[in-house]
Backbone atoms as SQL, in Angstrom:
CREATE TABLE atoms (id INTEGER PRIMARY KEY, chain TEXT, resi INTEGER, resn TEXT, atom TEXT, x REAL, y REAL, z REAL);
INSERT INTO atoms VALUES
  (1, 'A', 1, 'MET', 'N', -34.089, 86.370, 1.980),
  (2, 'A', 1, 'MET', 'CA', -33.073, 85.083, 2.072),
  (3, 'A', 1, 'MET', 'C', -32.257, 84.676, 2.642),
  (4, 'A', 2, 'LYS', 'N', -30.623, 86.028, 2.343),
  (5, 'A', 2, 'LYS', 'CA', -29.753, 85.762, 3.511),
  (6, 'A', 2, 'LYS', 'C', -30.211, 85.334, 4.929),
  (7, 'A', 3, 'ARG', 'N', -31.577, 86.090, 5.681),
  (8, 'A', 3, 'ARG', 'CA', -31.786, 86.129, 7.284),
  (9, 'A', 3, 'ARG', 'C', -32.368, 84.845, 7.222),
  (10, 'A', 4, 'ILE', 'N', -32.797, 83.889, 6.613),
  (11, 'A', 4, 'ILE', 'CA', -33.242, 82.301, 6.764),
  (12, 'A', 4, 'ILE', 'C', -31.993, 81.671, 6.817),
  (13, 'A', 5, 'GLY', 'N', -31.263, 81.754, 5.680),
  (14, 'A', 5, 'GLY', 'CA', -30.084, 81.104, 5.713),
  (15, 'A', 5, 'GLY', 'C', -28.712, 81.233, 6.903),
  (16, 'A', 6, 'ALA', 'N', -28.951, 82.201, 7.683),
  (17, 'A', 6, 'ALA', 'CA', -27.982, 82.496, 8.958),
  (18, 'A', 6, 'ALA', 'C', -28.883, 81.828, 9.690),
  (19, 'A', 7, 'LEU', 'N', -30.016, 81.706, 9.881),
  (20, 'A', 7, 'LEU', 'CA', -30.893, 81.449, 11.079),
  (21, 'A', 7, 'LEU', 'C', -30.861, 79.898, 10.801),
  (22, 'A', 8, 'ALA', 'N', -30.460, 79.323, 9.771),
  (23, 'A', 8, 'ALA', 'CA', -30.667, 77.826, 9.580),
  (24, 'A', 8, 'ALA', 'C', -28.863, 77.468, 9.809),
  (25, 'A', 9, 'THR', 'N', -28.095, 78.031, 9.442),
  (26, 'A', 9, 'THR', 'CA', -26.252, 78.052, 10.350),
  (27, 'A', 9, 'THR', 'C', -26.746, 78.026, 11.372),
  (28, 'A', 10, 'LEU', 'N', -27.133, 78.996, 12.373),
  (29, 'A', 10, 'LEU', 'CA', -27.290, 79.195, 13.919),
  (30, 'A', 10, 'LEU', 'C', -27.751, 77.818, 14.122),
  (31, 'A', 11, 'THR', 'N', -28.853, 77.669, 13.780),
  (32, 'A', 11, 'THR', 'CA', -29.502, 76.283, 14.346),
  (33, 'A', 11, 'THR', 'C', -28.546, 75.011, 14.314),
  (34, 'A', 12, 'LEU', 'N', -28.000, 74.743, 13.011),
  (35, 'A', 12, 'LEU', 'CA', -27.072, 73.621, 13.151),
  (36, 'A', 12, 'LEU', 'C', -25.845, 73.730, 13.651),
  (37, 'A', 13, 'LEU', 'N', -25.440, 75.297, 13.883),
  (38, 'A', 13, 'LEU', 'CA', -24.432, 74.856, 15.016),
  (39, 'A', 13, 'LEU', 'C', -24.389, 75.038, 16.712),
  (40, 'A', 14, 'GLY', 'N', -25.951, 75.333, 16.971),
  (41, 'A', 14, 'GLY', 'CA', -26.284, 74.956, 18.119),
  (42, 'A', 14, 'GLY', 'C', -26.666, 73.360, 18.004),
  (43, 'A', 15, 'SER', 'N', -26.794, 73.039, 17.377),
  (44, 'A', 15, 'SER', 'CA', -27.371, 71.280, 17.319),
  (45, 'A', 15, 'SER', 'C', -26.006, 70.794, 17.531),
  (46, 'A', 16, 'ALA', 'N', -25.097, 71.135, 16.627),
  (47, 'A', 16, 'ALA', 'CA', -23.929, 69.846, 16.994),
  (48, 'A', 16, 'ALA', 'C', -22.855, 70.793, 18.183),
  (49, 'A', 17, 'ALA', 'N', -23.445, 71.616, 18.885),
  (50, 'A', 17, 'ALA', 'CA', -22.900, 72.038, 20.360),
  (51, 'A', 17, 'ALA', 'C', -23.653, 71.055, 21.156),
  (52, 'A', 18, 'PHE', 'N', -24.536, 70.874, 21.104),
  (53, 'A', 18, 'PHE', 'CA', -25.638, 70.287, 21.843),
  (54, 'A', 18, 'PHE', 'C', -25.093, 68.802, 21.748),
  (55, 'A', 19, 'MET', 'N', -24.849, 68.262, 20.370),
  (56, 'A', 19, 'MET', 'CA', -24.012, 66.779, 20.716),
  (57, 'A', 19, 'MET', 'C', -23.148, 66.827, 20.956),
  (58, 'A', 20, 'LEU', 'N', -22.166, 67.610, 20.898),
  (59, 'A', 20, 'LEU', 'CA', -20.702, 67.798, 21.938),
  (60, 'A', 20, 'LEU', 'C', -20.832, 67.589, 23.138),
  (61, 'A', 21, 'THR', 'N', -21.834, 68.521, 23.420),
  (62, 'A', 21, 'THR', 'CA', -22.108, 68.640, 25.584),
  (63, 'A', 21, 'THR', 'C', -22.814, 67.293, 25.792),
  (64, 'A', 22, 'THR', 'N', -23.614, 66.606, 24.913),
  (65, 'A', 22, 'THR', 'CA', -24.240, 65.707, 25.494),
  (66, 'A', 22, 'THR', 'C', -23.879, 63.763, 24.808),
  (67, 'A', 23, 'ALA', 'N', -22.241, 64.205, 24.947),
  (68, 'A', 23, 'ALA', 'CA', -22.332, 63.130, 24.311),
  (69, 'A', 23, 'ALA', 'C', -21.932, 61.690, 25.197),
  (70, 'A', 24, 'SER', 'N', -22.062, 60.929, 24.473),
  (71, 'A', 24, 'SER', 'CA', -22.657, 59.514, 24.885),
  (72, 'A', 24, 'SER', 'C', -20.898, 58.804, 25.566),
  (73, 'A', 25, 'PRO', 'N', -20.953, 57.787, 26.588),
  (74, 'A', 25, 'PRO', 'CA', -19.741, 57.402, 27.265),
  (75, 'A', 25, 'PRO', 'C', -18.746, 56.943, 26.029),
  (76, 'A', 26, 'ALA', 'N', -19.185, 56.160, 25.026),
  (77, 'A', 26, 'ALA', 'CA', -18.368, 56.180, 23.907),
  (78, 'A', 26, 'ALA', 'C', -17.653, 56.622, 23.517),
  (79, 'A', 27, 'ALA', 'N', -17.794, 58.231, 23.644),
  (80, 'A', 27, 'ALA', 'CA', -17.113, 59.359, 23.212),
  (81, 'A', 27, 'ALA', 'C', -16.035, 59.492, 24.452),
  (82, 'A', 28, 'ALA', 'N', -16.082, 59.130, 25.675),
  (83, 'A', 28, 'ALA', 'CA', -15.170, 59.306, 26.929),
  (84, 'A', 28, 'ALA', 'C', -13.876, 59.259, 26.239),
  (85, 'A', 29, 'GLN', 'N', -12.325, 59.723, 26.928),
  (86, 'A', 29, 'GLN', 'CA', -11.205, 59.545, 26.532),
  (87, 'A', 29, 'GLN', 'C', -10.531, 59.317, 27.859),
  (88, 'A', 30, 'GLU', 'N', -9.311, 58.765, 27.797),
  (89, 'A', 30, 'GLU', 'CA', -8.163, 58.770, 28.834),
  (90, 'A', 30, 'GLU', 'C', -7.113, 59.876, 28.719),
  (91, 'A', 31, 'VAL', 'N', -7.133, 60.684, 30.202),
  (92, 'A', 31, 'VAL', 'CA', -6.510, 61.475, 30.196),
  (93, 'A', 31, 'VAL', 'C', -5.441, 60.899, 30.934),
  (94, 'A', 32, 'CYS', 'N', -4.093, 61.307, 30.606),
  (95, 'A', 32, 'CYS', 'CA', -2.869, 60.896, 31.192),
  (96, 'A', 32, 'CYS', 'C', -1.888, 62.180, 31.518),
  (97, 'A', 33, 'VAL', 'N', -1.197, 61.960, 32.766),
  (98, 'A', 33, 'VAL', 'CA', -0.153, 62.755, 32.943),
  (99, 'A', 33, 'VAL', 'C', 0.858, 61.895, 33.375),
  (100, 'A', 34, 'TYR', 'N', 2.011, 63.036, 33.501),
  (101, 'A', 34, 'TYR', 'CA', 3.441, 62.444, 33.299),
  (102, 'A', 34, 'TYR', 'C', 4.209, 63.195, 34.330),
  (103, 'A', 35, 'GLU', 'N', 5.230, 62.163, 35.058),
  (104, 'A', 35, 'GLU', 'CA', 6.288, 62.547, 35.337),
  (105, 'A', 35, 'GLU', 'C', 7.425, 62.306, 35.151),
  (106, 'A', 36, 'GLY', 'N', 8.251, 62.863, 34.222),
  (107, 'A', 36, 'GLY', 'CA', 9.210, 62.266, 33.560),
  (108, 'A', 36, 'GLY', 'C', 8.735, 60.948, 32.502),
  (109, 'A', 37, 'ALA', 'N', 8.767, 59.861, 32.439),
  (110, 'A', 37, 'ALA', 'CA', 8.293, 58.822, 31.997),
  (111, 'A', 37, 'ALA', 'C', 7.073, 58.221, 32.519),
  (112, 'A', 38, 'ASP', 'N', 7.320, 58.140, 33.933),
  (113, 'A', 38, 'ASP', 'CA', 6.076, 57.721, 35.023),
  (114, 'A', 38, 'ASP', 'C', 4.450, 58.532, 34.304),
  (115, 'A', 39, 'LYS', 'N', 3.516, 57.624, 34.524),
  (116, 'A', 39, 'LYS', 'CA', 2.425, 57.770, 34.190),
  (117, 'A', 39, 'LYS', 'C', 1.040, 57.377, 34.893),
  (118, 'A', 40, 'ALA', 'N', 0.106, 58.452, 35.177),
  (119, 'A', 40, 'ALA', 'CA', -1.144, 57.837, 35.589),
  (120, 'A', 40, 'ALA', 'C', -2.136, 58.380, 34.548),
  (121, 'A', 41, 'CYS', 'N', -3.210, 57.779, 34.602),
  (122, 'A', 41, 'CYS', 'CA', -4.076, 58.219, 33.609),
  (123, 'A', 41, 'CYS', 'C', -5.373, 57.511, 34.340),
  (124, 'A', 42, 'LEU', 'N', -7.086, 57.923, 33.510),
  (125, 'A', 42, 'LEU', 'CA', -8.337, 58.255, 33.880),
  (126, 'A', 42, 'LEU', 'C', -8.739, 58.026, 32.739),
  (127, 'A', 43, 'ASP', 'N', -9.638, 57.231, 32.383),
  (128, 'A', 43, 'ASP', 'CA', -10.488, 57.076, 31.815),
  (129, 'A', 43, 'ASP', 'C', -11.861, 57.834, 32.066),
  (130, 'A', 44, 'THR', 'N', -12.219, 58.570, 31.569),
  (131, 'A', 44, 'THR', 'CA', -13.559, 59.760, 31.489),
  (132, 'A', 44, 'THR', 'C', -14.679, 59.240, 31.854),
  (133, 'A', 45, 'GLY', 'N', -14.744, 57.876, 30.984),
  (134, 'A', 45, 'GLY', 'CA', -15.906, 57.100, 30.711),
  (135, 'A', 45, 'GLY', 'C', -15.908, 56.117, 31.546),
  (136, 'A', 46, 'THR', 'N', -15.101, 54.918, 31.901),
  (137, 'A', 46, 'THR', 'CA', -15.369, 54.418, 32.959),
  (138, 'A', 46, 'THR', 'C', -14.772, 54.421, 34.430),
  (139, 'A', 47, 'ARG', 'N', -14.252, 55.345, 34.294),
  (140, 'A', 47, 'ARG', 'CA', -13.650, 55.759, 35.633),
  (141, 'A', 47, 'ARG', 'C', -12.522, 55.104, 36.273),
  (142, 'A', 48, 'VAL', 'N', -11.881, 54.009, 35.276),
  (143, 'A', 48, 'VAL', 'CA', -11.189, 53.259, 35.716),
  (144, 'A', 48, 'VAL', 'C', -9.144, 54.245, 35.386),
  (145, 'A', 49, 'ALA', 'N', -8.782, 53.947, 36.655),
  (146, 'A', 49, 'ALA', 'CA', -7.389, 54.496, 36.926),
  (147, 'A', 49, 'ALA', 'C', -6.364, 53.407, 36.262),
  (148, 'A', 50, 'ARG', 'N', -5.321, 54.224, 35.777),
  (149, 'A', 50, 'ARG', 'CA', -3.840, 53.166, 35.686),
  (150, 'A', 50, 'ARG', 'C', -3.132, 53.927, 36.013),
  (151, 'A', 51, 'VAL', 'N', -1.911, 53.007, 36.699),
  (152, 'A', 51, 'VAL', 'CA', -0.521, 53.970, 37.258),
  (153, 'A', 51, 'VAL', 'C', 0.605, 53.132, 36.867),
  (154, 'A', 52, 'CYS', 'N', 1.427, 53.557, 35.877),
  (155, 'A', 52, 'CYS', 'CA', 2.715, 52.806, 34.999),
  (156, 'A', 52, 'CYS', 'C', 3.972, 53.443, 35.421),
  (157, 'A', 53, 'ASP', 'N', 4.878, 52.590, 36.359),
  (158, 'A', 53, 'ASP', 'CA', 6.251, 52.723, 36.577),
  (159, 'A', 53, 'ASP', 'C', 6.965, 52.702, 35.537),
  (160, 'A', 54, 'ASN', 'N', 7.312, 53.285, 34.831),
  (161, 'A', 54, 'ASN', 'CA', 8.020, 53.200, 33.357),
  (162, 'A', 54, 'ASN', 'C', 9.578, 53.616, 33.355),
  (163, 'A', 55, 'GLU', 'N', 10.241, 54.019, 35.016),
  (164, 'A', 55, 'GLU', 'CA', 11.667, 54.309, 35.127),
  (165, 'A', 55, 'GLU', 'C', 12.087, 53.189, 36.016),
  (166, 'A', 56, 'ALA', 'N', 13.132, 52.291, 35.623),
  (167, 'A', 56, 'ALA', 'CA', 13.969, 51.580, 36.391),
  (168, 'A', 56, 'ALA', 'C', 14.865, 52.224, 37.371),
  (169, 'A', 57, 'ASP', 'N', 14.361, 53.190, 38.246),
  (170, 'A', 57, 'ASP', 'CA', 15.257, 54.559, 39.295),
  (171, 'A', 57, 'ASP', 'C', 14.916, 53.840, 40.527),
  (172, 'A', 58, 'GLY', 'N', 14.375, 52.709, 40.929),
  (173, 'A', 58, 'GLY', 'CA', 14.611, 52.332, 42.575),
  (174, 'A', 58, 'GLY', 'C', 13.366, 53.432, 43.181),
  (175, 'A', 59, 'ASN', 'N', 12.795, 53.942, 42.283),
  (176, 'A', 59, 'ASN', 'CA', 11.763, 54.988, 43.142),
  (177, 'A', 59, 'ASN', 'C', 10.027, 54.302, 42.595),
  (178, 'A', 60, 'GLY', 'N', 9.427, 54.456, 43.870),
  (179, 'A', 60, 'GLY', 'CA', 7.813, 53.451, 43.400),
  (180, 'A', 60, 'GLY', 'C', 7.258, 54.844, 42.561),
  (181, 'A', 61, 'VAL', 'N', 6.159, 54.485, 42.313),
  (182, 'A', 61, 'VAL', 'CA', 5.151, 55.871, 41.684),
  (183, 'A', 61, 'VAL', 'C', 3.709, 55.514, 41.890),
  (184, 'A', 62, 'TYR', 'N', 2.915, 56.214, 42.172),
  (185, 'A', 62, 'TYR', 'CA', 1.560, 56.104, 42.401),
  (186, 'A', 62, 'TYR', 'C', 0.529, 57.253, 41.837),
  (187, 'A', 63, 'GLY', 'N', -0.733, 57.132, 41.669),
  (188, 'A', 63, 'GLY', 'CA', -1.292, 58.158, 40.962),
  (189, 'A', 63, 'GLY', 'C', -2.497, 58.279, 42.290),
  (190, 'A', 64, 'TRP', 'N', -2.973, 59.979, 42.034),
  (191, 'A', 64, 'TRP', 'CA', -3.498, 60.267, 42.897),
  (192, 'A', 64, 'TRP', 'C', -4.777, 61.021, 42.158),
  (193, 'A', 65, 'PHE', 'N', -5.846, 60.096, 42.755),
  (194, 'A', 65, 'PHE', 'CA', -7.572, 60.325, 41.733),
  (195, 'A', 65, 'PHE', 'C', -8.309, 61.079, 42.449),
  (196, 'A', 66, 'GLY', 'N', -7.885, 62.362, 43.301),
  (197, 'A', 66, 'GLY', 'CA', -8.935, 62.938, 44.160),
  (198, 'A', 66, 'GLY', 'C', -8.960, 62.503, 45.625),
  (199, 'A', 67, 'GLY', 'N', -9.461, 63.129, 46.458),
  (200, 'A', 67, 'GLY', 'CA', -9.448, 62.861, 47.617),
  (201, 'A', 67, 'GLY', 'C', -8.694, 61.760, 48.120),
  (202, 'A', 68, 'ASP', 'N', -8.985, 60.649, 49.376),
  (203, 'A', 68, 'ASP', 'CA', -8.134, 59.816, 49.480),
  (204, 'A', 68, 'ASP', 'C', -7.737, 58.669, 48.677),
  (205, 'A', 69, 'ARG', 'N', -8.149, 58.794, 46.966),
  (206, 'A', 69, 'ARG', 'CA', -7.973, 57.614, 46.138),
  (207, 'A', 69, 'ARG', 'C', -6.752, 57.668, 45.570),
  (208, 'A', 70, 'TYR', 'N', -5.757, 56.878, 46.263),
  (209, 'A', 70, 'TYR', 'CA', -4.283, 56.229, 45.812),
  (210, 'A', 70, 'TYR', 'C', -4.248, 55.014, 45.377),
  (211, 'A', 71, 'LEU', 'N', -3.243, 55.134, 44.027),
  (212, 'A', 71, 'LEU', 'CA', -3.005, 53.971, 43.699),
  (213, 'A', 71, 'LEU', 'C', -1.367, 53.374, 43.253),
  (214, 'A', 72, 'TRP', 'N', -0.952, 52.669, 43.463),
  (215, 'A', 72, 'TRP', 'CA', 0.479, 52.239, 43.319),
  (216, 'A', 72, 'TRP', 'C', 0.829, 51.337, 42.278),
  (217, 'A', 73, 'ASP', 'N', 1.453, 51.635, 41.559),
  (218, 'A', 73, 'ASP', 'CA', 2.085, 50.675, 40.470),
  (219, 'A', 73, 'ASP', 'C', 2.700, 49.301, 41.363),
  (220, 'A', 74, 'ALA', 'N', 1.877, 48.320, 41.702),
  (221, 'A', 74, 'ALA', 'CA', 2.160, 46.970, 42.108),
  (222, 'A', 74, 'ALA', 'C', 3.684, 46.668, 41.943),
  (223, 'A', 75, 'ASN', 'N', 3.997, 46.556, 40.551),
  (224, 'A', 75, 'ASN', 'CA', 5.402, 45.589, 40.491),
  (225, 'A', 75, 'ASN', 'C', 6.378, 46.733, 40.169),
  (226, 'A', 76, 'GLY', 'N', 6.314, 48.085, 40.229),
  (227, 'A', 76, 'GLY', 'CA', 7.274, 48.773, 40.013),
  (228, 'A', 76, 'GLY', 'C', 7.600, 48.766, 38.760),
  (229, 'A', 77, 'SER', 'N', 8.708, 48.826, 38.076),
  (230, 'A', 77, 'SER', 'CA', 9.234, 49.302, 36.806),
  (231, 'A', 77, 'SER', 'C', 9.333, 47.813, 36.158),
  (232, 'A', 78, 'ALA', 'N', 8.787, 46.625, 36.568),
  (233, 'A', 78, 'ALA', 'CA', 8.826, 45.617, 35.818),
  (234, 'A', 78, 'ALA', 'C', 7.658, 45.288, 34.619),
  (235, 'A', 79, 'GLY', 'N', 7.376, 46.247, 34.334),
  (236, 'A', 79, 'GLY', 'CA', 6.423, 46.116, 32.859),
  (237, 'A', 79, 'GLY', 'C', 5.028, 46.246, 33.639),
  (238, 'A', 80, 'GLY', 'N', 4.093, 46.600, 32.882),
  (239, 'A', 80, 'GLY', 'CA', 2.853, 46.357, 32.950),
  (240, 'A', 80, 'GLY', 'C', 2.207, 47.733, 33.829),
  (241, 'A', 81, 'CYS', 'N', 1.010, 47.874, 34.286),
  (242, 'A', 81, 'CYS', 'CA', 0.760, 48.842, 34.980),
  (243, 'A', 81, 'CYS', 'C', -0.260, 48.178, 36.158),
  (244, 'A', 82, 'SER', 'N', -1.048, 49.492, 37.123),
  (245, 'A', 82, 'SER', 'CA', -1.911, 48.827, 38.103),
  (246, 'A', 82, 'SER', 'C', -3.105, 49.332, 37.528),
  (247, 'A', 83, 'TYR', 'N', -4.345, 48.770, 37.920),
  (248, 'A', 83, 'TYR', 'CA', -5.717, 49.334, 37.254),
  (249, 'A', 83, 'TYR', 'C', -6.610, 49.540, 38.543),
  (250, 'A', 84, 'LYS', 'N', -7.526, 50.278, 38.578),
  (251, 'A', 84, 'LYS', 'CA', -8.488, 50.123, 39.749),
  (252, 'A', 84, 'LYS', 'C', -9.194, 51.119, 39.236),
  (253, 'A', 85, 'SER', 'N', -11.017, 50.682, 39.888),
  (254, 'A', 85, 'SER', 'CA', -12.089, 51.512, 39.255),
  (255, 'A', 85, 'SER', 'C', -12.261, 52.596, 40.590),
  (256, 'A', 86, 'TYR', 'N', -12.751, 53.829, 40.167),
  (257, 'A', 86, 'TYR', 'CA', -13.085, 54.738, 40.944),
  (258, 'A', 86, 'TYR', 'C', -14.056, 55.723, 40.759),
  (259, 'A', 87, 'PRO', 'N', -15.092, 55.197, 40.824),
  (260, 'A', 87, 'PRO', 'CA', -16.555, 56.061, 40.466),
  (261, 'A', 87, 'PRO', 'C', -16.606, 57.155, 40.496),
  (262, 'A', 88, 'THR', 'N', -16.226, 57.885, 41.730),
  (263, 'A', 88, 'THR', 'CA', -16.284, 59.032, 42.011),
  (264, 'A', 88, 'THR', 'C', -14.817, 59.933, 41.697),
  (265, 'A', 89, 'ALA', 'N', -14.120, 59.271, 40.961),
  (266, 'A', 89, 'ALA', 'CA', -12.624, 60.497, 40.877),
  (267, 'A', 89, 'ALA', 'C', -12.810, 61.565, 39.816),
  (268, 'A', 90, 'SER', 'N', -12.479, 62.648, 40.326),
  (269, 'A', 90, 'SER', 'CA', -12.598, 63.833, 39.316),
  (270, 'A', 90, 'SER', 'C', -10.957, 64.346, 38.847),
  (271, 'A', 91, 'SER', 'N', -10.321, 63.860, 39.645),
  (272, 'A', 91, 'SER', 'CA', -9.008, 64.420, 39.044),
  (273, 'A', 91, 'SER', 'C', -8.030, 63.014, 38.691),
  (274, 'A', 92, 'VAL', 'N', -6.399, 63.343, 38.271),
  (275, 'A', 92, 'VAL', 'CA', -5.397, 62.657, 37.795),
  (276, 'A', 92, 'VAL', 'C', -4.251, 63.482, 38.291),
  (277, 'A', 93, 'GLN', 'N', -2.983, 62.701, 39.024),
  (278, 'A', 93, 'GLN', 'CA', -1.999, 63.252, 39.045),
  (279, 'A', 93, 'GLN', 'C', -0.981, 61.983, 39.733),
  (280, 'A', 94, 'VAL', 'N', 0.233, 62.188, 38.551),
  (281, 'A', 94, 'VAL', 'CA', 1.076, 60.696, 39.043),
  (282, 'A', 94, 'VAL', 'C', 2.339, 61.689, 39.949),
  (283, 'A', 95, 'CYS', 'N', 2.813, 60.622, 40.846),
  (284, 'A', 95, 'CYS', 'CA', 4.399, 60.990, 42.196),
  (285, 'A', 95, 'CYS', 'C', 4.726, 60.054, 42.200),
  (286, 'A', 96, 'GLU', 'N', 6.180, 60.184, 42.059),
  (287, 'A', 96, 'GLU', 'CA', 7.214, 59.380, 42.293),
  (288, 'A', 96, 'GLU', 'C', 7.357, 59.355, 43.599),
  (289, 'A', 97, 'ASP', 'N', 7.904, 58.176, 44.249),
  (290, 'A', 97, 'ASP', 'CA', 7.894, 58.216, 45.850),
  (291, 'A', 97, 'ASP', 'C', 9.558, 58.399, 45.620),
  (292, 'A', 98, 'VAL', 'N', 9.926, 59.567, 45.739),
  (293, 'A', 98, 'VAL', 'CA', 11.197, 60.049, 46.210),
  (294, 'A', 98, 'VAL', 'C', 11.968, 59.884, 47.507),
  (295, 'A', 99, 'TYR', 'N', 10.536, 60.024, 48.422),
  (296, 'A', 99, 'TYR', 'CA', 10.487, 60.367, 49.819),
  (297, 'A', 99, 'TYR', 'C', 9.931, 59.575, 50.452),
  (298, 'A', 100, 'PRO', 'N', 9.944, 58.612, 50.774),
  (299, 'A', 100, 'PRO', 'CA', 8.570, 57.536, 51.073),
  (300, 'A', 100, 'PRO', 'C', 8.205, 58.287, 52.386),
  (301, 'A', 101, 'GLY', 'N', 6.900, 57.634, 52.465),
  (302, 'A', 101, 'GLY', 'CA', 6.231, 58.008, 53.319),
  (303, 'A', 101, 'GLY', 'C', 5.559, 59.674, 54.194),
  (304, 'A', 102, 'MET', 'N', 6.618, 60.703, 53.153),
  (305, 'A', 102, 'MET', 'CA', 6.382, 61.739, 53.616),
  (306, 'A', 102, 'MET', 'C', 6.054, 62.782, 52.594),
  (307, 'A', 103, 'PHE', 'N', 5.110, 62.466, 51.769),
  (308, 'A', 103, 'PHE', 'CA', 4.306, 63.133, 50.406),
  (309, 'A', 103, 'PHE', 'C', 4.763, 64.260, 49.948),
  (310, 'A', 104, 'LEU', 'N', 6.280, 64.341, 50.222),
  (311, 'A', 104, 'LEU', 'CA', 7.004, 65.534, 49.587),
  (312, 'A', 104, 'LEU', 'C', 7.513, 65.203, 48.192),
  (313, 'A', 105, 'ASP', 'N', 6.855, 64.500, 47.470),
  (314, 'A', 105, 'ASP', 'CA', 7.398, 63.585, 46.272),
  (315, 'A', 105, 'ASP', 'C', 6.915, 64.616, 44.947),
  (316, 'A', 106, 'PRO', 'N', 7.863, 64.531, 44.062),
  (317, 'A', 106, 'PRO', 'CA', 7.677, 65.286, 42.869),
  (318, 'A', 106, 'PRO', 'C', 6.207, 64.714, 42.272),
  (319, 'A', 107, 'CYS', 'N', 5.431, 65.779, 41.551),
  (320, 'A', 107, 'CYS', 'CA', 4.421, 65.262, 41.476),
  (321, 'A', 107, 'CYS', 'C', 3.949, 66.184, 39.992),
  (322, 'A', 108, 'SER', 'N', 3.299, 65.307, 38.977),
  (323, 'A', 108, 'SER', 'CA', 2.869, 65.965, 37.716),
  (324, 'A', 108, 'SER', 'C', 1.782, 67.570, 38.389),
  (325, 'A', 109, 'GLY', 'N', 2.263, 68.618, 37.402),
  (326, 'A', 109, 'GLY', 'CA', 1.909, 69.989, 37.571),
  (327, 'A', 109, 'GLY', 'C', 2.340, 70.648, 38.777),
  (328, 'A', 110, 'ASP', 'N', 3.396, 70.096, 39.395),
  (329, 'A', 110, 'ASP', 'CA', 4.148, 70.682, 40.160),
  (330, 'A', 110, 'ASP', 'C', 5.214, 71.745, 39.512);
């Protein structure tokens, strides 16, 4: 009898793992990274990117979403964020434009 119970338990656990790995887009999440108070986010279901400059320090903020996909916060720290859809985005990083035009800026994960 214990053997059947163990087999049933393994079957249920296997089914639960399958459901987690084949979750619907409704189970998608927004992944955000930070550089100080500035942030960039990527919705893993819709692939909509968001960049927010949350520091009134005179430095612009941009997000990098893999390849040549860059998005700048268009209004600086004035409030709100910039959004754009990147259907093939696979990563997210936020950078503060401390050295304009040089791409030597401090970024999340550095």
